[in-house]
Backbone bond lengths (Angstrom), bond angles and torsions (degrees), N, CA, C in turn:
res aa  C-N    CA-C-N  psi(-1)  N-CA   C-N-CA  omega(-1)  CA-C   N-CA-C  phi
1 X - - - 1.440 - - 1.542 105.81 -
2 X 1.291 122.70 117.47 1.450 128.12 177.68 1.493 110.89 -91.39
3 X 1.372 115.76 145.75 1.440 119.74 173.63 1.552 104.37 -99.19
4 X 1.301 115.00 107.64 1.518 115.96 179.70 1.502 110.11 -87.05
5 X 1.329 114.30 138.14 1.448 119.39 175.48 1.517 110.35 -86.73
6 X 1.299 117.27 -35.48 1.407 123.13 174.51 1.564 106.96 -160.31
7 X 1.299 119.53 -172.89 1.416 123.61 -179.20 1.515 112.08 -64.27
8 X 1.342 121.67 -28.06 1.383 123.46 -172.04 1.565 115.18 -111.94
9 X 1.330 119.15 -1.54 1.424 116.36 178.12 1.487 110.80 -145.64
10 X 1.348 119.23 159.13 1.454 125.50 172.82 1.473 111.93 -157.49
11 X 1.293 113.73 163.12 1.488 122.11 175.67 1.482 105.76 -106.29
12 X 1.314 120.11 98.70 1.480 121.09 -173.47 1.501 113.16 -62.11
13 X 1.386 117.92 -27.15 1.476 115.70 -175.53 1.483 111.37 -67.91
14 X 1.346 118.29 -25.31 1.500 120.01 -177.87 1.534 111.31 -63.82
15 X 1.375 115.32 -30.82 1.478 116.56 179.88 1.532 113.54 -74.70
16 X 1.358 115.94 -6.55 1.503 118.94 -175.74 1.538 106.70 -115.33
17 X 1.256 120.21 6.09 1.482 122.51 -177.36 1.558 108.70 -62.19
18 X 1.310 115.74 135.98 1.448 120.62 179.30 1.558 112.33 -71.24
19 X 1.366 113.74 -31.00 1.396 120.21 -173.76 1.515 105.79 -156.88
20 X 1.377 114.19 144.81 1.532 115.95 174.34 1.459 112.31 -72.51
21 X 1.325 118.38 -11.55 1.446 117.75 -178.28 1.539 108.63 -88.04
22 X 1.335 118.51 -7.47 1.515 118.68 176.44 1.554 112.48 -61.00
23 X 1.313 112.13 150.62 1.461 118.53 176.63 1.549 106.88 -68.55
24 X 1.247 118.25 139.75 1.476 125.71 -179.91 1.452 112.55 -57.74
25 X 1.286 121.05 -36.92 1.427 127.76 179.53 1.574 106.57 -66.55
26 X 1.329 116.60 -50.02 1.455 118.69 178.15 1.549 111.14 -60.65
27 X 1.264 120.68 -38.88 1.445 121.03 177.74 1.490 109.42 -62.37
28 X 1.313 121.35 -46.27 1.404 128.13 -178.69 1.593 111.28 -60.29
29 X 1.357 110.90 -50.16 1.501 115.49 179.38 1.480 113.65 -62.76
30 X 1.316 116.87 -46.85 1.422 123.72 -176.28 1.587 107.91 -58.96
31 X 1.329 114.90 -45.07 1.495 118.78 -177.59 1.468 111.01 -69.14
32 X 1.258 120.31 -52.57 1.474 122.41 -170.77 1.533 114.49 -83.10
33 X 1.387 118.09 -19.73 1.464 118.84 -173.27 1.514 114.97 -129.07
34 X 1.325 120.95 -2.45 1.410 124.91 -175.15 1.547 119.22 -132.91
35 X 1.329 116.89 32.67 1.411 117.86 -177.51 1.581 111.64 -152.34
36 X 1.262 111.70 170.99 1.470 117.59 178.53 1.555 112.16 -108.06
37 X 1.324 120.50 20.72 1.407 126.82 -178.76 1.640 104.69 -55.42
38 X 1.377 113.04 137.16 1.518 112.94 179.61 1.491 111.27 -74.19
39 X 1.273 119.41 154.63 1.455 130.13 -178.67 1.539 107.09 -52.88
40 X 1.303 118.75 -36.52 1.481 121.34 -174.80 1.509 108.38 -62.72
41 X 1.279 124.78 -18.87 1.388 127.44 176.18 1.537 114.52 -70.80
42 X 1.272 116.02 -18.91 1.439 124.74 -176.26 1.506 112.64 -103.61
43 X 1.297 117.26 -9.16 1.432 119.44 -171.75 1.570 109.91 -116.92
44 X 1.258 119.29 125.29 1.470 125.42 179.72 1.472 108.66 -129.11
45 X 1.347 113.30 118.53 1.486 117.97 -178.16 1.521 112.33 -50.05
46 X 1.341 115.39 130.31 1.462 120.18 175.06 1.510 114.42 82.34
47 X 1.405 117.77 1.32 1.423 118.75 -179.27 1.539 108.29 -118.60
48 X 1.370 116.06 158.38 1.426 125.34 177.21 1.592 102.10 -94.13
49 X 1.270 117.30 148.24 1.430 124.47 173.73 1.566 107.79 -100.11
50 X 1.252 118.20 127.84 1.459 125.12 173.13 1.460 103.32 -97.94
51 X 1.363 118.17 77.79 1.420 121.48 -175.76 1.489 121.13 -107.23
52 X 1.326 114.64 -20.73 1.490 116.40 -174.98 1.528 107.65 -108.97
53 X 1.287 113.55 113.85 1.480 122.52 174.72 1.502 106.90 -115.24
54 X 1.288 118.57 95.80 1.448 122.61 -174.85 1.470 113.67 -54.49
55 X 1.272 121.18 -34.07 1.428 121.57 -177.79 1.505 110.74 -73.21
56 X 1.287 119.71 -14.58 1.516 126.95 -179.28 1.553 113.17 -104.04
57 X 1.256 114.89 -16.54 1.465 118.90 -176.52 1.447 109.16 -74.22
58 X 1.344 117.70 135.29 1.511 118.72 177.04 1.503 110.80 -59.39
59 X 1.343 114.11 137.68 1.415 121.77 -177.67 1.540 109.08 -59.99
60 X 1.239 123.00 -36.53 1.437 123.06 177.75 1.510 112.66 -62.39
61 X 1.330 121.12 -31.74 1.387 125.50 176.13 1.563 108.47 -77.49
62 X 1.223 118.62 -44.50 1.481 123.03 -177.58 1.511 111.75 -59.00
63 X 1.349 116.60 -29.29 1.460 120.99 -177.75 1.506 112.99 -88.04
64 X 1.337 118.43 -1.01 1.530 118.80 179.86 1.585 109.26 -69.29
65 X 1.320 110.69 158.11 1.454 115.83 175.31 1.484 108.03 -78.62
66 X 1.324 119.28 171.50 1.431 123.45 176.14 1.539 113.66 -57.70
67 X 1.348 114.61 -41.30 1.486 121.25 -179.49 1.551 108.32 -67.23
68 X 1.341 118.01 -43.11 1.472 120.91 -179.79 1.518 110.68 -66.45
69 X 1.355 119.18 -37.54 1.423 120.15 176.54 1.525 111.04 -62.07
70 X 1.271 117.80 -47.04 1.425 122.29 -179.31 1.532 113.12 -68.15
71 X 1.264 120.19 -18.30 1.401 120.47 176.62 1.468 114.30 -102.50
72 X 1.327 120.36 -5.01 1.377 127.71 -177.92 1.591 110.30 -68.08
73 X 1.323 119.59 141.61 1.434 121.53 -179.21 1.505 120.15 -73.94
74 X 1.335 115.85 -6.72 1.414 119.69 -176.18 1.552 114.79 -64.36
75 X 1.329 116.05 156.72 1.530 117.76 175.52 1.494 113.04 -61.78
76 X 1.313 117.68 -34.08 1.451 120.95 176.17 1.528 110.39 -59.26
77 X 1.267 115.78 -50.66 1.555 119.80 178.87 1.526 110.29 -61.83
78 X 1.275 117.70 -46.16 1.427 122.10 -174.63 1.586 108.20 -65.84
79 X 1.342 117.93 -34.12 1.405 123.94 175.40 1.526 114.30 -64.45
80 X 1.401 110.20 -50.30 1.479 120.24 177.07 1.589 110.13 -56.70
81 X 1.311 113.99 -47.32 1.454 119.11 179.17 1.509 111.22 -57.39
82 X 1.360 115.74 -44.79 1.426 121.05 178.48 1.536 113.77 -60.53
83 X 1.306 113.74 -46.62 1.500 118.35 -177.32 1.546 109.20 -67.57
84 X 1.315 117.79 -36.17 1.540 119.72 -177.26 1.546 104.85 -69.21
85 X 1.296 119.26 -31.68 1.507 118.52 179.45 1.472 114.78 -81.56
86 X 1.312 117.86 -11.02 1.504 122.76 -178.51 1.538 113.13 -76.94
């Protein structure tokens, strides 16, 4: 179940939250950096992904080079790599 913000965008991590009481930063980090969810779960045809929240992204990830980001195993990196190849 996805939480749609409008017809053209959504925050995919909200659909995977374990609890509504979870901290939004924890939800974001768990979804984008701590799971094996396939890239297809983040991509919806005709929609924009609201995926990158700089204030919630781990500092260690934010400081990576472009090459390191694209080779990182996180869902965010895999999604970015997919979108760049599309």
